[in-house]
C-alpha positions in Angstrom: 223.6 57.4 29.7 225.4 57.9 26.4 227.4 61.2 26.2 225.5 62.6 29.1 222.1 61.7 27.7 219.9 58.9 28.6 219.0 56.6 25.8 215.9 54.6 25.4 216.4 50.9 24.8 214.2 49.5 22.1 211.2 47.8 23.6 211.9 44.7 21.5 215.4 44.4 23.0 213.9 44.7 26.6 211.5 41.9 25.6 214.4 39.7 24.3 216.4 40.3 27.5 213.4 39.2 29.6 212.9 36.2 27.5 216.7 35.3 27.6 216.5 35.6 31.4 213.7 33.0 31.5 210.9 35.5 32.2 207.5 35.2 30.4 206.8 37.7 27.7 203.8 38.7 25.7 204.4 37.1 22.3 201.5 38.8 20.4 202.9 42.1 21.6 206.5 41.1 20.7 205.5 40.5 17.0 203.8 43.9 16.8 207.4 45.3 17.3 210.0 45.4 14.6 212.4 42.5 15.1 216.0 43.1 16.1 217.5 40.1 14.3 221.1 41.2 15.2 220.4 40.9 18.9 219.0 37.4 18.4 221.9 36.4 16.0 224.6 37.6 18.4 223.0 36.0 21.6 222.4 32.6 20.0 225.8 32.6 18.3 227.7 33.5 21.5 225.8 31.4 24.0 227.9 28.4 25.3 226.7 25.1 23.8 226.0 23.8 27.3 223.6 26.7 27.9 222.1 26.8 24.5 221.3 23.1 24.4 220.5 23.0 28.1 218.6 25.8 30.0 218.2 28.1 26.9 216.7 25.4 24.7 213.1 25.8 25.9 213.4 29.6 25.4 214.7 29.2 21.8 212.0 26.5 21.1 209.2 28.6 22.4 210.4 31.7 20.4 210.7 29.5 17.3 207.2 28.0 17.8 205.7 31.4 18.4 207.3 32.7 15.2 206.1 29.7 13.2 202.5 30.3 14.5 202.7 34.0 13.7 203.5 33.4 10.0 200.1 31.8 9.5 197.6 33.6 7.3 195.5 34.5 10.3 198.2 37.0 11.4 198.4 40.5 10.0 201.1 41.2 7.4 203.1 43.2 10.0 203.1 40.3 12.5 204.0 37.9 9.8 206.9 40.1 8.6 208.2 40.6 12.2 208.0 36.9 12.9 210.0 36.1 9.7 212.6 38.7 10.6 212.8 37.0 14.1 213.3 33.7 12.4 216.1 35.2 10.3 217.9 36.2 13.5 217.5 32.8 14.9 218.7 31.0 11.8 221.7 33.4 11.5 222.6 32.8 15.1 222.4 29.0 14.7 224.5 29.3 11.6 227.2 31.4 13.3 228.1 28.6 15.7 229.4 25.1 15.5 227.5 22.1 16.7 229.0 18.7 17.5 226.2 17.0 15.4 224.3 19.8 13.5 222.0 17.3 11.7 220.6 16.3 15.1 221.3 19.3 17.3 219.9 22.1 15.2 216.4 20.6 14.7 216.5 19.5 18.4 217.2 23.0 19.5 214.5 24.6 17.4 211.6 22.2 17.7 212.7 18.6 18.5 213.8 16.1 15.9 210.5 14.2 15.9 208.5 17.3 15.1 210.9 19.0 12.7 209.4 17.7 9.4 205.8 18.7 10.4 206.8 22.1 11.9 209.1 23.1 9.0 206.5 21.8 6.6 203.8 24.1 8.0 206.3 27.0 8.1 207.4 26.6 4.6 203.8 26.2 3.3 203.1 29.6 4.8 206.2 31.1 3.4 205.5 29.6 0.0 202.0 31.1 0.1 203.4 34.5 1.0 206.0 34.5 -1.8 203.6 33.3 -4.4 200.8 35.7 -3.4 199.3 37.8 -6.2 198.6 40.7 -3.8 200.0 44.0 -4.8 201.0 47.1 -2.9 203.8 48.1 -0.6 202.7 45.9 2.3 202.5 42.7 0.1 205.9 43.4 -1.4 207.5 44.1 2.0 206.0 40.9 3.3 207.5 38.9 0.4 210.9 40.6 1.0 210.7 39.5 4.6 210.1 35.9 3.5 213.0 36.0 1.1 215.3 37.4 3.8 214.2 34.6 6.1 215.0 32.0 3.5 218.3 33.6 2.7 219.2 33.5 6.4 218.2 29.9 6.6 220.4 29.0 3.6 223.3 31.0 5.2 223.0 28.9 8.4 225.9 26.8 7.4 229.1 27.4 5.4 228.2 24.6 3.1 224.7 24.1 1.7 225.2 20.4 1.6 225.7 20.2 5.3 222.8 22.6 6.2 220.0 20.6 7.8 217.7 23.5 7.5 218.1 23.5 3.7 217.4 19.7 3.8 214.1 20.5 5.6 213.3 23.2 3.1 213.8 21.4 -0.2 211.0 18.9 -0.1 208.5 21.8 0.0 209.2 23.1 -3.5 211.9 25.6 -2.8 214.4 23.7 -5.0 213.0 25.5 -8.0 214.4 28.9 -8.9 211.0 29.9 -10.3 209.7 29.9 -6.7 211.1 33.4 -6.3 209.7 34.7 -9.6 206.8 36.5 -7.9 209.3 39.0 -6.6 209.9 40.3 -10.1 208.3 43.6 -10.9 204.7 43.3 -12.2 
């Protein structure tokens, strides 16, 4: 109760809390809801390393994998947008904490070191397709903005771009060219 009134907790936050507690959630339903990137950011950033790299790692990995799968072109624009906003929260949370060996620990946390190149390659191919889309209209523009916000969150995931392993995973996929963002210019 807030000031004598009951408040309704956002359904997405309830889902995140269940997920964080190790309970199973309905991922397709989760991505129908607007992401709460700040919740993810703060919980990942504040989790003790022993918990994040221990019992919470399968939770973060599953959420990351579901996000990556939901950015595919088979998903609706709303689902893609919400998945990218969720990824933004994950990337900002990862970037707000220190790791002993971020080059190894960050990819290990998100998807496993061995799978990182393939998973990030697929993710960035989808994001590149979204950004370079010729589709017009409010929904297409909003989707491109979500993609750019996700990329900005990824680049902000370390205080120094040269030590950001996520940027290292991004660059081989053509995002090193400033012209990549040109489709966001007014048409």
